[in-house]
C-alpha positions in Angstrom: 7.8 65.8 109.7 9.3 69.2 110.3 11.0 70.9 107.3 14.8 70.9 107.6 17.8 72.0 105.6 20.5 69.6 104.4 24.2 70.1 103.7 26.9 67.6 102.9 30.3 68.0 104.6 33.5 66.9 102.9 36.0 67.5 105.7 35.9 67.4 109.5 36.6 71.2 110.0 33.8 72.0 107.6 31.4 69.7 109.4 32.2 71.2 112.8 31.9 74.8 111.4 28.4 74.1 110.0 27.2 72.5 113.2 28.8 75.2 115.4 26.9 77.9 113.5 23.5 76.2 114.2 22.9 74.7 117.6 19.7 73.1 116.2 21.7 71.1 113.6 22.5 67.4 113.8 25.1 65.1 112.1 23.6 62.6 109.7 25.3 59.2 109.1 23.2 56.4 107.8 20.1 57.9 109.4 18.7 54.5 110.4 17.8 55.9 113.9 17.8 59.7 113.5 15.4 59.8 110.5 13.0 57.4 112.2 12.9 59.7 115.2 12.4 62.7 112.9 9.4 61.0 111.4 7.8 60.6 114.8 8.7 64.2 115.9 11.0 63.1 118.7 14.0 64.7 116.9 13.3 68.0 115.2 16.7 69.3 113.8 16.6 72.4 111.6 19.6 71.2 109.7 21.2 67.9 108.9 24.9 67.8 108.2 25.7 64.7 106.1 29.0 63.3 107.2 29.1 60.1 105.0 31.6 61.7 102.6 34.2 62.4 105.3 37.4 60.4 105.0 36.5 58.3 108.1 35.6 55.0 106.5 38.8 52.9 107.0 39.7 50.1 109.4 43.4 50.1 110.2 45.8 48.4 112.6 47.3 50.6 115.3 51.0 50.7 116.2 50.3 48.9 119.5 48.5 46.0 117.7 44.9 47.2 118.1 42.4 48.4 115.5 41.2 51.8 114.6 37.7 51.9 113.1 36.6 55.0 111.3 33.3 56.5 112.4 31.7 56.3 108.9 32.6 52.6 108.5 29.3 50.8 107.8 28.2 48.0 110.1 28.4 45.7 107.1 32.0 46.5 106.4 32.9 46.2 110.1 31.4 42.8 110.4 33.0 41.5 107.2 36.5 42.9 107.9 39.0 39.9 108.2 40.9 41.4 111.1 37.8 42.1 113.1 36.6 38.6 112.5 39.9 37.1 113.5 40.9 39.2 116.4 37.5 40.3 117.9 35.0 37.8 116.6 32.4 38.8 119.2 32.3 42.2 117.7 31.6 40.9 114.2 28.9 38.6 115.7 27.3 41.4 117.5 27.0 43.6 114.4 25.5 40.7 112.4 23.0 40.1 115.1 22.0 43.7 115.2 20.0 44.4 112.1 19.1 43.2 108.6 21.6 43.5 105.8 19.9 46.5 104.3 20.2 48.4 107.6 23.8 47.3 108.1 24.7 48.6 104.7 23.5 52.1 105.8 24.2 52.3 109.5 27.6 53.7 110.6 29.8 52.8 113.6 29.6 56.4 115.0 25.9 56.5 114.6 25.4 53.1 116.2 27.0 54.5 119.4 24.6 57.4 119.4 21.3 55.6 118.8 18.5 56.4 121.2 16.5 54.1 123.3 13.6 52.1 121.8 11.3 52.7 124.8 7.7 53.1 123.5 7.1 56.0 125.9 10.1 57.8 124.5 8.9 57.6 121.0 5.3 58.4 121.8 4.8 62.2 122.0 1.4 61.8 123.7 3.2 60.3 126.7 5.5 61.9 129.3 9.2 60.9 129.2 12.0 62.3 131.3 14.5 61.4 128.5 12.5 63.5 126.0 11.1 66.2 128.4 13.1 66.4 131.7 10.8 66.4 134.8 7.8 65.0 133.0 8.0 61.6 134.5 8.7 58.0 133.6 5.4 56.1 132.8 7.4 52.8 132.2 7.7 52.4 136.0 4.0 51.6 136.2 3.4 50.7 132.6 5.0 48.5 130.0 8.5 47.7 131.1 9.1 44.0 130.3 12.2 44.9 128.3 13.5 47.6 130.5 16.5 47.9 132.8 17.5 45.8 135.8 20.8 47.4 136.4 21.8 51.1 136.9 18.3 52.5 136.5 16.6 55.1 138.7 13.1 56.3 139.2 13.8 58.9 136.5 14.3 56.4 133.7 14.4 52.6 133.3 15.0 52.4 129.5 17.8 50.3 128.0 20.4 51.1 125.3 19.6 49.1 122.2 23.1 48.7 120.6 24.5 45.2 120.0 27.8 46.5 118.8 28.3 48.6 121.9 28.2 45.6 124.1 31.1 44.0 122.4 33.0 47.3 122.3 32.5 47.6 126.1 33.9 44.1 126.7 37.1 45.1 124.7 37.7 48.5 126.3 37.0 50.5 123.2 37.9 54.2 123.1 35.8 56.8 121.3 37.7 59.6 119.5 36.1 62.8 118.5 36.8 66.3 117.1 35.3 69.4 118.6 35.7 73.2 118.3 38.2 72.9 121.1 40.3 70.3 119.3 40.5 66.5 119.3 39.5 64.4 122.3 38.8 60.8 123.4 36.6 59.0 125.9 36.9 55.4 127.0 33.5 53.8 126.3 33.2 53.2 130.0 33.0 57.0 130.4 31.2 57.8 127.1 27.7 56.9 128.3 26.5 58.8 131.4 24.7 57.2 134.3 21.0 57.8 134.3 20.9 59.6 137.7 18.3 62.3 137.7 19.3 63.5 134.2 18.4 60.7 131.7 18.2 63.3 128.9 22.0 63.6 129.1 23.1 60.4 127.5 26.8 60.8 126.6 29.8 62.8 127.7 30.5 63.9 124.1 31.0 67.7 124.1 28.3 69.7 122.4 28.8 69.9 118.6 31.6 67.2 118.7 31.9 64.7 115.9 32.9 61.1 116.5 35.8 60.3 114.2 36.9 56.8 115.2 36.7 54.0 117.7 39.9 52.3 118.7 40.2 48.8 120.2 43.4 48.2 122.2 45.2 44.9 121.7 43.5 42.1 123.5 44.7 38.5 122.8 41.9 37.2 124.9 39.4 38.6 122.4 40.4 36.1 119.8 38.3 33.5 121.8 35.1 35.5 122.2 31.4 35.2 121.5 28.3 37.4 121.3 25.0 35.8 122.2 21.7 37.6 121.8 18.2 36.6 122.9 15.2 38.2 121.2 11.5 37.7 121.2 11.3 36.6 117.6 13.7 34.8 115.2 13.7 37.7 112.8 15.8 40.8 113.6 14.7 42.4 116.8 16.2 44.3 119.7 17.6 42.1 122.5 15.8 41.2 125.6 19.2 40.0 126.9 22.7 39.7 125.4 26.3 39.0 126.4 29.7 39.6 124.8 32.4 37.4 126.5 36.0 36.4 126.0 37.9 33.8 128.0 41.5 32.7 128.5 41.7 29.4 130.3 44.9 27.4 131.0 45.0 24.2 132.9 41.4 24.7 133.9 42.1 28.1 135.5 40.7 31.4 134.2 43.6 33.6 133.4 41.6 36.5 131.9 37.9 37.1 131.2 35.9 39.9 129.6 32.1 40.1 130.1 29.6 42.7 129.0 25.8 42.6 129.1 23.3 44.2 126.8 19.6 45.1 127.2 19.9 45.3 131.0 20.8 49.0 131.5 20.8 52.4 129.9 24.3 51.6 128.5 26.3 48.5 127.6 27.0 47.0 131.1 30.6 45.8 131.8 30.4 43.0 134.3 33.4 43.9 136.5 32.2 42.0 139.6 31.8 38.8 137.6 35.2 39.2 136.0 36.8 39.7 139.4 35.1 36.7 140.8 36.3 34.4 138.0 39.9 35.6 137.5 42.3 33.0 138.9 39.6 30.5 139.7 38.3 27.4 138.1 36.6 27.5 134.7 33.5 25.6 135.7 29.8 26.0 135.3 29.5 26.4 139.1 32.1 29.2 139.1 30.4 30.9 136.1 27.0 30.9 137.8 28.5 32.3 141.0 30.2 35.1 139.1 26.9 35.9 137.4 25.2 36.0 140.8 27.9 38.4 142.1 27.2 40.8 139.2 23.5 40.5 139.3 23.3 41.1 143.1 22.8 44.7 142.3 19.9 44.1 140.0 16.6 45.8 140.8 13.9 44.3 138.7 10.4 45.7 138.0 7.3 43.6 138.3 7.4 42.4 134.7 11.2 42.2 133.9 12.5 40.0 136.6 13.0 37.2 134.1 16.1 39.2 132.8 18.0 38.3 136.0 17.6 34.5 135.3 18.1 35.0 131.5 21.4 37.0 132.0 22.6 34.4 134.5 21.9 31.6 132.1 23.7 33.5 129.3 26.8 33.8 131.4 26.9 30.1 132.2 26.2 29.0 128.7 28.5 31.3 126.8 31.5 30.9 129.2 31.1 27.1 129.2 31.2 27.1 125.4 34.3 29.3 125.4 36.0 27.1 128.0 35.3 24.0 126.0 36.7 25.7 122.9 39.8 26.7 124.7 40.3 23.1 125.9 40.3 21.7 122.4 
């Protein structure tokens, strides 16, 4: 592990100043992903700027009825917050499905958004990887790829984003707020993650040196009837091979509003807009749910060993939306 310096920041301007003076520095939250990557040599920062003491650890209601979640809120505190559990239950469920209690106690909301892919080629320095070394190639195309992307991938990268929390945030139109040397800014989560294209090493639209300060969730009454479902290869905590965050408003058997996002199928949390359009205004039936899933998955491009994800994701859509429709009918 490369030697590095460490400094603790106590205010946002101070954190920005330290990072601005050293382009090889990185912010440190819980360190549950960054430190692991430093151990393997994938990440090699010369300086870590600890931001855990910044006053960004609160969850508050916004004036329009949404929620503002500070970037240093731990995953444990996010999942346990009564307003998150009441108004956005799928978000609490996603966080609880994401890691063990020990990791949730350390991991921060801002850090969760910035975690890197768990692709084995990315973390193995003896192998090429376009995400790690642009232009070196993507061995997953011909190698191990059973848990790789079926949507939005290119020949340059087929890795998936590992976040559970991000899937629920995508379903609820979250907005990422940040501070930079040029002042404050914000990015809707839909624009926060960049498409793979031919530059998979560029993962987010966050300006260089910027610090995530909060995530806001706009008011969404439909989110009160929501669910997160995760499929993994073992009963213990593991990264998803498929997941869904969904919310449903049904009245008199008709879908008034629906939110759907997929996890473990793309390089970013995948908002299923085609499926949502297919369902809105139509019947809340298993047949309609399946047809909507097919509309979204028509763009899927599976590799030889990950085609099962198409069927898995389709089944998740039908199962979870059927459960939500039955809950709404009670």
